[in-house]
C-alpha positions as CSV (number, residue, x, y, z in Angstrom):
1,M,49.0,50.9,-13.8
2,K,48.4,54.7,-13.4
3,I,45.0,56.1,-14.2
4,I,45.0,59.6,-15.9
5,F,41.8,61.5,-16.5
6,Y,41.6,63.8,-19.4
7,M,39.4,64.7,-22.4
8,L,40.3,65.0,-26.0
9,V,38.4,67.5,-28.1
10,T,39.8,67.8,-31.6
11,G,43.2,67.3,-30.2
12,I,42.8,69.9,-27.4
13,L,42.2,69.0,-23.7
14,A,39.3,70.8,-22.2
15,V,37.0,70.7,-19.1
16,G,33.9,68.6,-19.8
17,V,33.1,65.0,-20.2
18,Y,36.2,62.9,-19.3
19,L,37.6,59.8,-20.9
20,V,39.4,57.3,-18.7
21,V,42.8,56.3,-20.1
22,T,45.2,53.8,-18.6
23,Q,48.9,54.5,-18.8
24,P,51.7,52.0,-18.3
25,D,53.9,52.9,-15.4
26,R,57.0,53.2,-17.5
27,E,55.5,55.3,-20.3
28,P,56.2,59.0,-19.6
29,R,53.6,61.6,-20.4
30,V,54.1,65.2,-21.5
31,L,51.6,68.1,-21.8
32,L,52.0,70.4,-24.8
33,F,50.6,73.8,-23.7
34,S,49.9,76.6,-26.2
35,K,48.2,79.9,-25.4
36,T,48.7,82.9,-27.6
37,T,47.0,85.3,-30.0
38,T,50.1,86.7,-31.6
39,F,51.1,83.9,-33.9
40,D,49.8,82.4,-37.1
41,H,47.4,79.7,-35.8
42,Q,48.4,77.5,-38.8
43,T,51.8,77.0,-37.1
44,I,50.5,75.8,-33.8
45,P,48.8,72.6,-35.1
46,A,52.0,71.8,-37.1
47,A,54.1,72.2,-34.0
48,Q,51.7,70.2,-31.9
49,E,51.6,67.4,-34.4
50,A,55.4,67.4,-34.7
51,L,55.9,67.3,-30.9
52,T,53.3,64.5,-30.5
53,E,55.3,62.5,-33.1
54,I,58.6,63.2,-31.4
55,A,57.1,62.1,-28.1
56,A,55.9,58.9,-29.7
57,E,59.4,58.3,-31.2
58,N,60.7,58.4,-27.6
59,R,58.0,56.1,-26.3
60,M,56.2,59.0,-24.6
61,L,52.5,60.0,-24.7
62,A,51.7,63.6,-25.4
63,D,48.5,65.6,-24.8
64,T,47.8,69.1,-26.2
65,T,45.9,71.9,-24.6
66,T,45.2,75.6,-24.7
67,N,43.2,75.5,-21.5
68,A,45.1,77.0,-18.6
69,A,42.4,76.0,-16.2
70,L,43.8,72.5,-16.3
71,F,46.9,73.6,-14.4
72,T,45.9,72.1,-11.1
73,D,47.8,69.8,-8.8
74,D,45.5,66.8,-9.5
75,F,45.8,67.2,-13.3
76,L,49.6,68.0,-13.5
77,R,50.4,65.0,-11.3
78,G,49.7,62.8,-14.3
79,Y,52.6,64.3,-16.3
80,D,56.4,64.0,-16.3
81,A,57.0,67.3,-18.2
82,V,55.1,70.3,-19.6
83,V,56.1,72.0,-22.8
84,F,55.3,75.6,-23.3
85,L,54.7,75.6,-27.1
86,Y,53.7,78.9,-28.5
87,T,52.9,80.8,-25.4
88,T,53.1,84.6,-25.0
89,G,52.1,87.1,-22.3
90,D,50.4,86.2,-19.0
91,V,49.0,82.7,-19.6
92,L,48.4,81.5,-16.1
93,D,46.6,83.1,-13.2
94,D,47.9,83.1,-9.6
95,V,46.3,79.7,-8.7
96,Q,47.5,78.1,-11.9
97,Q,51.0,79.5,-11.3
98,E,51.1,77.9,-7.9
99,A,50.1,74.5,-9.3
100,F,52.8,74.7,-12.0
101,M,55.4,75.7,-9.4
102,R,54.5,72.8,-7.3
103,F,54.8,70.5,-10.3
104,I,58.3,71.6,-11.0
105,Q,59.3,71.5,-7.4
106,A,58.0,68.0,-7.1
107,G,60.4,66.9,-9.8
108,G,58.6,67.7,-13.0
109,G,60.2,68.9,-16.2
110,Y,59.8,72.1,-18.3
111,M,60.6,72.6,-21.9
112,G,60.2,76.1,-23.5
113,I,60.1,76.5,-27.3
114,H,60.7,79.9,-28.9
115,S,58.1,82.3,-27.6
116,A,58.1,80.6,-24.2
117,S,60.7,83.3,-23.3
118,D,58.1,85.9,-24.3
119,T,55.8,84.7,-21.6
120,E,55.0,85.7,-17.9
121,F,57.2,88.7,-17.7
122,R,55.7,89.6,-14.3
123,W,56.3,86.2,-12.7
124,P,59.9,86.2,-11.4
125,W,59.9,82.4,-10.7
126,Y,59.0,81.7,-14.3
127,G,61.8,84.0,-15.5
128,R,64.3,81.9,-13.4
129,L,62.8,78.7,-14.7
130,V,62.9,79.6,-18.4
131,G,66.4,81.2,-17.8
132,G,66.0,84.2,-20.1
133,Y,63.5,86.6,-21.5
134,F,62.9,87.7,-25.1
135,I,64.0,91.3,-25.8
136,S,63.6,91.8,-29.5
137,H,64.2,90.2,-32.9
138,P,65.0,91.2,-36.5
139,T,63.3,89.8,-39.6
140,I,63.4,86.1,-40.4
141,Q,66.6,85.3,-42.1
142,E,69.4,82.7,-42.4
143,A,72.2,82.7,-39.8
144,K,75.1,80.6,-38.5
145,L,74.7,78.8,-35.2
146,S,77.6,77.4,-33.1
147,I,77.1,74.3,-30.9
148,V,79.1,75.0,-27.8
149,D,78.1,71.8,-25.9
150,T,77.9,68.6,-28.0
151,N,77.3,66.3,-25.0
152,H,73.7,67.1,-24.3
153,P,70.9,65.0,-25.9
154,A,69.6,68.2,-27.6
155,T,72.9,68.8,-29.4
156,Q,74.6,65.4,-29.9
157,T,73.5,65.0,-33.5
158,L,74.0,68.6,-34.6
159,P,76.9,69.8,-36.7
160,D,79.4,72.1,-35.0
161,T,78.2,74.9,-37.3
162,W,74.5,74.8,-38.1
163,I,73.2,77.1,-40.8
164,R,69.4,77.6,-40.8
165,T,66.6,80.1,-41.2
166,D,64.5,81.3,-38.3
167,E,63.5,84.3,-36.2
168,W,66.5,85.1,-34.0
169,Y,65.5,86.2,-30.6
170,N,67.7,88.5,-28.6
171,I,67.8,87.3,-25.0
172,R,68.2,88.9,-21.6
173,Y,69.3,86.3,-19.0
174,T,67.0,85.9,-16.0
175,N,69.1,83.1,-14.4
176,P,72.9,83.2,-14.5
177,D,73.1,79.4,-13.8
178,V,71.9,78.1,-17.2
179,N,74.2,75.9,-19.3
180,V,74.4,77.2,-22.8
181,L,74.2,74.8,-25.7
182,I,73.9,77.0,-28.8
183,T,74.9,80.5,-29.7
184,I,74.5,82.5,-32.8
185,D,77.3,84.1,-34.9
186,E,76.4,87.8,-34.8
187,S,78.3,88.5,-38.0
188,S,76.2,85.9,-40.0
189,Y,73.0,87.9,-40.1
190,D,71.6,91.4,-40.1
191,P,70.4,92.3,-36.6
192,R,69.3,95.8,-37.7
193,D,68.1,97.6,-34.6
194,N,68.0,94.6,-32.5
195,E,68.3,95.6,-28.8
196,P,71.5,94.2,-27.3
197,G,71.2,91.2,-25.0
198,A,73.4,88.5,-23.5
199,D,76.8,88.2,-25.0
200,P,77.7,85.7,-26.4
201,H,74.2,85.5,-27.9
202,P,72.6,82.3,-26.6
203,L,69.8,80.4,-28.3
204,A,69.4,77.2,-26.3
205,W,70.3,76.1,-22.8
206,Y,69.3,73.8,-20.0
207,H,69.6,73.7,-16.2
208,E,68.2,72.2,-13.1
209,F,65.9,74.5,-11.2
210,D,64.0,74.4,-8.0
211,G,63.7,70.6,-7.9
212,G,63.0,70.1,-11.6
213,R,64.7,70.2,-15.0
214,S,64.4,73.0,-17.6
215,F,65.3,73.2,-21.3
216,Y,64.8,76.1,-23.6
217,T,65.4,76.7,-27.2
218,A,64.7,80.0,-29.0
219,L,64.5,78.1,-32.3
220,G,61.2,77.1,-33.9
221,H,59.3,80.1,-35.0
222,V,58.9,79.1,-38.7
223,K,56.5,76.3,-39.6
224,E,59.2,74.6,-41.7
225,S,61.3,73.9,-38.5
226,Y,59.0,71.1,-37.5
227,S,59.7,69.0,-40.6
228,E,63.4,69.7,-40.4
229,P,65.3,66.5,-39.2
230,L,68.0,68.3,-37.2
231,F,65.6,70.6,-35.5
232,R,63.4,67.6,-34.6
233,D,66.5,65.9,-33.2
234,H,67.2,69.0,-31.1
235,I,63.7,69.0,-29.7
236,S,63.8,65.3,-29.1
237,G,66.9,65.5,-27.0
238,G,65.5,68.4,-25.0
239,L,62.3,66.4,-24.4
240,R,64.3,63.4,-23.1
241,Y,66.2,65.7,-20.8
242,V,63.2,67.3,-19.1
243,V,61.3,64.0,-18.8
244,G,64.3,62.5,-17.0
245,D,64.3,59.0,-15.6
246,G,60.6,58.8,-15.1
247,S,60.7,59.0,-11.3
248,E,57.5,59.7,-9.6
249,L,56.7,63.3,-8.6
250,D,57.2,63.9,-4.9
251,Y,54.8,66.6,-3.7
252,D,55.7,65.9,-0.1
253,R,59.3,67.3,-0.4
254,P,60.1,70.3,1.8
255,G,60.9,72.4,-1.3
256,V,57.4,72.1,-2.7
257,L,55.2,75.3,-2.4
258,P,52.5,74.6,0.2
259,S,48.9,75.4,-0.7
260,Q,48.4,79.1,0.0
261,T,44.9,78.4,1.3
262,G,46.6,76.9,4.4
263,F,47.3,80.4,5.8
264,K,44.8,81.7,8.2
265,K,44.7,85.1,9.9
266,I,43.6,85.1,13.5
267,V,42.8,88.6,14.9
268,L,44.1,88.8,18.5
269,D,43.3,92.5,19.1
270,E,41.8,95.3,17.0
271,N,40.8,99.0,17.0
272,L,44.4,99.9,17.8
273,N,45.8,103.5,17.6
274,E,48.7,103.6,15.1
275,P,50.5,100.4,16.1
276,M,54.3,100.6,15.4
277,E,56.4,97.6,16.5
278,L,56.1,94.3,18.4
279,D,58.2,91.7,20.1
280,Q,57.7,88.5,22.0
281,L,58.6,87.8,25.6
282,P,60.1,84.4,26.5
283,D,56.8,83.3,28.1
284,G,55.0,83.9,24.8
285,R,53.3,87.2,25.6
286,I,53.4,89.8,22.8
287,L,54.6,93.3,23.6
288,F,53.6,96.1,21.1
289,I,53.6,99.8,21.0
290,E,51.3,102.5,19.6
291,R,52.7,105.8,18.3
292,R,50.7,108.0,20.7
293,G,52.7,106.4,23.6
294,D,51.0,103.2,24.7
295,L,53.0,100.1,25.5
296,K,50.7,97.0,25.6
297,V,51.0,93.3,26.2
298,Y,48.8,90.6,24.7
299,D,48.5,87.4,26.8
300,P,47.7,84.4,24.6
301,E,46.6,82.3,27.6
302,A,44.1,84.9,28.8
303,G,43.3,86.0,25.3
304,R,43.4,89.7,26.2
305,T,45.5,92.8,25.8
306,D,46.5,95.0,28.8
307,L,48.1,98.4,29.0
308,V,51.6,98.2,30.4
309,V,52.3,102.0,30.5
310,S,51.5,105.2,28.7
311,L,54.5,107.3,27.9
312,D,54.2,111.0,27.5
313,V,55.5,111.6,24.0
314,Y,55.6,114.3,21.3
315,S,53.5,112.8,18.5
316,E,53.5,115.5,15.8
317,L,55.6,115.4,12.6
318,E,55.6,111.5,12.6
319,D,57.3,111.4,16.0
320,G,56.1,109.4,19.0
321,L,56.7,106.0,20.5
322,L,58.5,104.4,17.6
323,G,60.7,101.5,18.4
324,L,60.6,98.4,20.7
325,A,63.0,95.6,21.4
326,I,63.3,93.0,24.2
327,D,66.7,92.2,25.5
328,P,68.1,88.8,24.4
329,E,68.8,88.1,28.1
330,Y,65.4,89.2,29.3
331,E,64.8,86.1,31.5
332,Q,67.9,87.2,33.5
333,N,67.6,91.0,33.4
334,S,63.9,92.0,32.5
335,W,65.1,94.8,30.2
336,I,63.2,96.2,27.3
337,Y,64.2,99.1,25.0
338,L,62.0,101.9,23.7
339,Y,62.8,104.6,21.1
340,Y,60.6,107.6,21.6
341,S,60.1,111.4,21.2
342,P,60.1,113.1,24.6
343,P,57.6,115.9,25.0
344,F,57.9,119.6,25.6
345,Q,60.6,121.5,23.6
346,E,63.3,118.8,23.4
347,S,64.1,118.4,19.8
348,K,65.5,114.9,20.2
349,Q,64.7,111.2,20.2
350,K,65.6,108.9,23.1
351,L,66.8,105.3,23.1
352,S,66.1,104.1,26.6
353,R,66.2,100.9,28.6
354,F,63.5,100.1,31.1
355,T,63.0,97.2,33.5
356,L,59.7,95.4,32.9
357,D,59.2,93.0,35.8
358,G,55.5,93.7,36.2
359,S,52.7,95.8,34.9
360,P,52.6,98.8,34.9
361,L,56.2,99.4,33.8
362,S,58.1,101.6,36.2
363,L,59.2,104.8,34.3
364,H,61.7,105.4,37.1
365,S,63.7,102.4,35.8
366,E,64.6,104.4,32.6
367,S,68.2,104.5,31.6
368,V,68.8,106.7,28.5
369,L,71.4,105.0,26.3
370,L,71.4,107.4,23.4
371,E,69.9,110.7,22.2
372,V,69.4,111.7,18.6
373,E,69.2,115.4,18.0
374,T,66.4,116.4,15.6
375,Q,64.4,119.4,14.4
376,R,60.7,119.9,15.1
377,V,60.1,122.7,12.7
378,E,59.2,120.6,9.6
379,C,58.0,117.1,8.9
380,C,59.1,114.2,8.2
381,H,60.9,110.9,8.5
382,S,61.5,109.6,12.0
383,G,62.4,106.0,11.4
384,G,62.7,104.3,14.8
385,S,63.0,100.6,14.3
386,L,64.9,98.5,16.9
387,E,66.4,95.1,16.4
388,F,69.0,93.0,18.3
389,G,71.8,91.4,16.2
390,P,74.6,89.0,16.8
391,G,76.4,89.2,20.1
392,G,73.8,91.4,21.7
393,T,74.4,94.4,19.4
394,L,71.4,96.7,19.1
395,F,70.5,98.3,15.8
396,L,68.4,101.5,15.6
397,S,67.1,103.1,12.4
398,T,66.7,106.9,12.2
399,G,65.0,108.9,9.4
400,D,66.6,111.9,7.7
401,N,64.3,114.4,9.5
402,T,63.9,116.4,6.3
403,N,61.0,118.2,4.7
404,P,60.5,116.4,1.3
405,F,57.7,118.7,0.0
406,A,59.7,121.6,-1.6
407,S,62.0,119.6,-4.0
408,D,59.4,118.4,-6.5
409,G,59.7,114.8,-5.3
410,F,63.5,114.8,-6.1
411,S,66.5,115.2,-3.8
412,P,65.9,117.7,-0.9
413,I,69.3,119.4,-0.9
414,D,68.3,123.1,-0.4
415,E,71.5,124.8,0.8
416,Q,70.1,128.3,1.1
417,P,70.4,130.1,4.4
418,G,67.6,129.3,6.8
419,R,66.6,126.2,4.9
420,S,68.4,123.5,6.7
421,P,65.2,121.5,7.5
422,W,64.9,121.1,3.7
423,D,68.5,119.8,3.3
424,A,69.1,116.1,3.8
425,Q,72.8,116.7,3.4
426,R,72.9,118.0,6.9
427,S,71.5,114.7,8.3
428,A,71.6,111.6,6.0
429,A,74.8,112.5,4.3
430,N,76.5,114.0,7.3
431,S,79.0,111.7,9.1
432,N,78.7,113.7,12.3
433,D,74.8,113.5,12.5
434,L,72.9,110.4,13.7
435,R,69.8,111.1,11.5
436,G,69.3,109.2,8.3
437,K,71.3,106.3,9.6
438,I,71.2,102.8,11.0
439,L,73.1,102.8,14.2
440,R,74.8,99.8,15.9
441,V,75.7,99.9,19.6
442,Q,76.4,97.4,22.4
443,P,74.2,98.1,25.5
444,T,76.1,97.7,28.8
445,D,74.8,96.5,32.2
446,D,75.1,100.1,33.6
447,G,72.4,101.4,31.1
448,E,74.8,103.0,28.7
449,Y,76.5,101.6,25.6
450,V,79.9,101.0,23.9
451,V,80.6,101.0,20.2
452,P,81.4,97.6,18.9
453,G,84.1,97.1,16.3
454,G,83.1,96.9,12.7
455,N,81.0,100.1,12.3
456,L,81.4,102.5,9.4
457,F,83.7,105.0,11.1
458,P,86.6,104.6,13.7
459,S,85.6,104.4,17.3
460,D,87.5,107.5,18.2
461,G,85.0,109.7,16.3
462,S,87.8,111.3,14.2
463,V,85.9,111.2,10.9
464,G,82.3,110.5,11.9
465,R,80.0,109.3,14.7
466,P,81.3,105.8,15.6
467,E,77.7,104.6,16.3
468,I,76.9,104.7,12.5
469,Y,76.7,101.4,10.8
470,I,74.8,102.5,7.7
471,M,74.4,106.0,6.4
472,G,72.6,107.6,3.5
473,N,69.0,106.7,4.5
474,R,65.8,108.6,3.9
475,N,63.4,106.7,6.2
476,P,64.5,103.2,7.1
477,F,61.2,102.4,8.7
478,R,61.6,98.7,9.5
479,I,64.8,96.7,9.9
480,S,65.6,93.1,10.5
481,I,68.7,91.0,11.2
482,D,69.3,87.6,9.7
483,S,69.9,85.3,12.7
484,R,72.3,83.0,10.8
485,T,74.3,85.4,8.6
486,G,74.0,88.6,10.7
487,F,73.1,90.5,7.5
488,L,71.0,93.7,8.1
489,Y,67.9,94.2,6.0
490,W,65.7,97.3,5.9
491,G,63.0,98.9,3.9
492,E,63.7,102.4,2.7
493,V,60.7,104.7,2.1
494,G,61.6,106.6,-1.0
495,P,60.9,110.0,-2.6
496,D,57.8,111.0,-4.4
497,A,58.6,112.0,-8.0
498,T,56.3,110.1,-10.4
499,E,58.5,110.7,-13.5
500,S,62.2,111.0,-14.1
501,D,63.6,114.4,-15.1
502,P,67.0,114.7,-16.8
503,E,67.4,118.1,-15.1
504,R,66.7,116.7,-11.6
505,G,67.1,113.0,-11.6
506,P,65.2,109.7,-11.3
507,K,61.6,109.2,-10.3
508,G,61.0,108.0,-6.8
509,H,61.7,104.4,-5.7
510,D,61.3,102.5,-2.5
511,E,64.0,100.0,-1.6
512,I,64.7,96.8,0.3
513,N,68.3,96.8,1.2
514,Q,70.8,94.1,2.4
515,A,74.0,95.1,4.2
516,R,76.7,92.5,4.9
517,E,79.0,95.2,6.2
518,P,78.9,99.0,6.9
519,G,78.3,101.3,4.1
520,F,76.8,104.5,2.5
521,Y,73.5,103.8,0.8
522,G,73.2,106.9,-1.3
523,W,70.6,109.3,0.0
524,P,70.1,112.1,-0.9
525,Y,72.4,111.7,-3.9
526,F,71.2,108.4,-5.3
527,V,68.2,106.1,-5.2
528,A,67.5,102.5,-6.3
529,N,70.4,100.9,-8.0
530,N,72.5,104.1,-7.7
531,K,70.4,106.2,-10.1
532,P,72.0,109.6,-9.6
533,Y,70.3,112.9,-8.7
534,V,71.4,116.1,-10.3
535,D,72.9,118.7,-8.1
536,F,70.5,121.6,-8.0
537,D,70.8,125.2,-7.0
538,F,67.5,125.9,-5.3
539,G,68.3,129.6,-5.0
540,G,69.0,130.1,-8.7
541,G,66.7,127.3,-10.0
542,R,69.6,125.8,-11.9
543,S,70.6,122.2,-12.6
544,L,74.3,121.4,-12.2
545,S,75.8,118.0,-12.7
546,P,74.8,114.5,-11.6
547,F,76.4,113.1,-8.5
548,D,79.1,110.4,-8.8
549,A,78.3,107.1,-7.0
550,L,81.9,106.2,-6.8
551,R,82.9,109.5,-5.2
552,P,79.9,111.2,-3.6
553,V,80.8,114.7,-2.2
554,N,78.8,116.6,0.4
555,R,79.6,120.3,0.0
556,S,76.5,121.6,1.8
557,P,77.2,124.4,4.3
558,N,74.9,122.5,6.7
559,N,77.3,119.5,6.7
560,T,79.6,119.2,9.7
561,G,81.2,115.9,8.7
562,L,83.2,114.4,5.9
563,Q,82.9,115.9,2.5
564,T,84.0,112.9,0.5
565,L,81.8,110.0,1.4
566,P,82.3,106.3,0.9
567,P,81.1,104.9,-2.5
568,A,77.3,104.5,-2.7
569,Q,75.9,101.0,-2.4
570,P,73.0,99.9,-4.7
571,A,69.7,98.7,-3.4
572,F,68.9,95.0,-3.1
573,I,65.3,95.5,-4.4
574,W,63.9,98.7,-5.8
575,Y,60.6,99.8,-7.4
576,P,58.7,103.0,-8.4
577,Y,55.0,103.9,-8.3
578,D,54.5,102.3,-11.7
579,A,55.5,98.8,-12.9
580,S,59.0,97.8,-12.1
581,P,60.9,96.1,-15.0
582,E,63.3,94.5,-12.5
583,F,60.8,93.4,-9.9
584,P,57.4,93.2,-11.7
585,L,55.6,91.0,-9.1
586,I,55.6,93.8,-6.6
587,G,53.0,95.6,-8.7
588,E,52.1,99.3,-8.9
589,G,50.7,102.0,-6.7
590,G,51.7,103.7,-3.5
591,R,55.0,102.7,-1.9
592,T,56.1,101.9,1.6
593,G,58.6,99.0,1.5
594,L,59.4,97.2,4.8
595,A,61.8,94.4,5.7
596,G,60.7,91.5,7.8
597,P,62.6,88.4,9.2
598,V,64.5,85.7,7.4
599,Y,62.8,82.5,8.4
600,Y,64.7,79.4,9.5
601,F,62.4,76.4,10.0
602,N,64.6,74.7,12.6
603,D,65.1,77.8,14.8
604,Y,61.6,77.5,16.3
605,E,59.7,75.1,18.4
606,K,57.9,72.7,16.2
607,S,54.1,73.2,16.0
608,D,51.3,72.0,13.8
609,V,50.7,75.6,12.5
610,Q,54.1,77.1,12.0
611,I,55.3,78.5,8.7
612,P,56.1,75.6,6.3
613,E,59.6,74.4,5.8
614,Y,59.3,75.6,2.2
615,Y,60.1,79.1,3.4
616,D,63.3,78.1,5.1
617,G,66.0,80.6,4.4
618,K,63.6,83.1,2.7
619,L,63.4,86.8,3.5
620,I,59.9,88.1,4.2
621,I,59.2,91.6,3.1
622,Y,56.0,93.6,3.1
623,E,54.4,96.6,1.4
624,W,52.5,98.9,3.7
625,M,50.7,100.8,1.0
626,R,50.0,97.9,-1.2
627,H,48.8,95.6,1.6
628,Q,51.0,92.7,0.5
629,V,53.6,90.3,1.8
630,F,56.3,88.7,-0.3
631,A,58.9,85.9,0.2
632,I,62.4,86.5,-1.3
633,T,64.4,83.5,-2.4
634,M,68.2,84.1,-2.4
635,D,70.8,82.1,-4.2
636,G,73.8,80.3,-2.7
637,N,75.7,83.6,-2.5
638,D,72.8,85.3,-0.6
639,D,72.0,87.4,-3.6
640,Y,68.5,88.1,-4.8
641,A,67.1,85.2,-6.9
642,Y,63.3,85.7,-7.2
643,M,60.2,86.9,-5.4
644,E,56.8,85.3,-4.7
645,R,53.7,86.3,-3.0
646,F,53.4,85.2,0.7
647,A,49.9,84.2,1.9
648,P,48.2,85.8,-1.1
649,N,44.8,84.4,0.1
650,V,45.0,86.6,3.2
651,E,43.8,90.2,3.2
652,F,46.2,92.5,5.0
653,S,45.5,96.1,6.1
654,R,48.7,97.9,5.9
655,P,51.1,95.5,7.7
656,T,53.5,97.7,9.7
657,D,55.7,95.2,11.7
658,M,56.1,91.5,11.9
659,I,58.0,88.9,13.9
660,I,58.2,85.1,13.9
661,G,57.0,83.8,17.2
662,L,58.6,81.2,19.4
663,D,56.3,78.6,17.8
664,G,57.2,79.5,14.2
665,V,54.1,81.4,13.4
666,L,54.0,84.9,12.1
667,Y,52.7,87.7,14.3
668,L,52.1,91.1,12.7
669,L,50.7,94.5,13.4
670,E,48.3,96.1,10.9
671,Y,48.2,99.8,10.9
672,G,44.7,100.1,9.3
673,T,43.0,102.1,6.7
674,I,43.2,105.7,7.9
675,W,46.5,107.6,8.6
676,N,47.1,109.2,12.0
677,A,44.0,107.7,13.6
678,R,42.6,104.8,15.6
679,N,41.3,102.2,13.1
680,P,38.9,99.3,13.5
681,D,41.1,97.4,11.1
682,A,44.3,98.2,13.0
683,R,45.1,94.8,14.5
684,L,47.4,92.5,16.2
685,V,47.3,89.3,14.1
686,R,48.6,85.8,14.3
687,L,49.1,84.1,10.9
688,E,49.0,80.3,11.2
689,F,49.5,77.6,8.6
690,D,47.4,74.5,8.5
691,P,48.3,72.1,5.7
692,S,44.9,70.4,5.9
693,R,43.0,73.5,4.8
């Protein structure tokens, strides 16, 4: 016998004095959850009563509640399925969402009825679970429904054509993998100004998702539905599907979200001076750099940080010591790579190799692999992230080195004489310029490099610099390489316009990008999912025509490369200052999107505090301005599926770089509160996970 604790107060579960009820092991239990202020409350009791009767007819027990506080692990363990019955808006807080996710991932079932698709618009995982979101609806009226799958329990008793009266939701799919059961004949009712949605127009579907089972029906708005035999059959079949075979929930499966309270931030060093990048030596020591020129090493055994060397760097206009990478064969060659801005009047950045076989580092060991010509007249955008990829290839990100402050937050493409520092076409969109790019080279033993095959342009340099792998970047500040797929990820710090302008183009967006092959990623002609800017005559103050993403053309007099560029590639993730309709979880506010590693649980030495297996295969991204970290789940095609908060219980102070250590824990640098300064909260941090917390 299983003991379930709950309280019944006029049919509604609530926190208070508890009754103890025994439940036979083979008698499934479902929770009917309602939470809304937008519906006629007279309908909710009728729906609850009908669902309770339907459950009993299927030898199930049903409890009803409007109390979201009951969404805890301990409480939900007592149920086989949860029915969202008359829910709208944000009904669960962050902690309750986590408990519900774990319930589904442990093998629980979900059934959504009608307005369940008008719920939790800012929670991407829920959108994938329900399968589609409500867009709009016309007035209540009669319509003709088509049963497209008669083999499911929810449709087996329904006629092929079902004529009934209801409120006909228009639906936007949020999960392409649902199995549609019912569609509506668009010609059988008056949609009026109903916003177009999925075609053909679905009204009911099912699918397996994230370890559990999901069924949704858009039917059931009108009270009369719940006394209608065919509708009750429809609900009954859906309920049987989501309850499944009554197997016990398994909260110990790898796919179950771990308790986020298990994450603990351990400060290894603090009061840093603009930390930039970090990497780990094979012996476990952590190397990290500060923009003003210091290379430091943290020794975990000694518990202290030592200065390795201070480079003399130019540190104005966002320049300085910007990038760090350790050679994959460090144990054999002792090489590290730094990307920095040399001092004096040299308007360039250097990618150099050094030999680190002691401390301090010998500056005489420097071999300059590559120089990137820049301008030091105007700010901004230096980029500078370094990352090794498959086969020992080295990736380097470079910013567009363009002043963004004279284009009203839109595209900086000022072609007037003497204004080249304000024209990103001479850098990011120029195939013969290394700025505004992500470069890919193969370091050689003699301290130089060769260009590997597979970059954007031919190795002979006939149409562009052969080092270019990605072009059309504004400020690709942090990059990462998927160790399994070789895919390149980067965060693109975007432009500043707060509102779109039809005469100039879209408002500013930051991006997280995924590149599986070389390509042009749009800047300064496009942003986000290829939203086009309008060509603008800065001298005459005239708007011309929008740029064409399929055939971008660079006619700037400052361009020394190709005029017709490759087609622009859309961003993987994009978001503005205000709420993002596509990626709502990322929130609102300032923007600095950065890309972290893709985590593979079995790639690291097992430890008691490593990142849980739940995050296996997920991309970790982070938001510098918003002090947040996110985990991105991708589908079987490596496309974006959904986003969730990572370690939401931990307070971050502008995370600026991160790696996964040899022991599978997360090491990260925090920039701190104040820009261009030493900060007490600028730290080197170790993020551990202890499941016992």
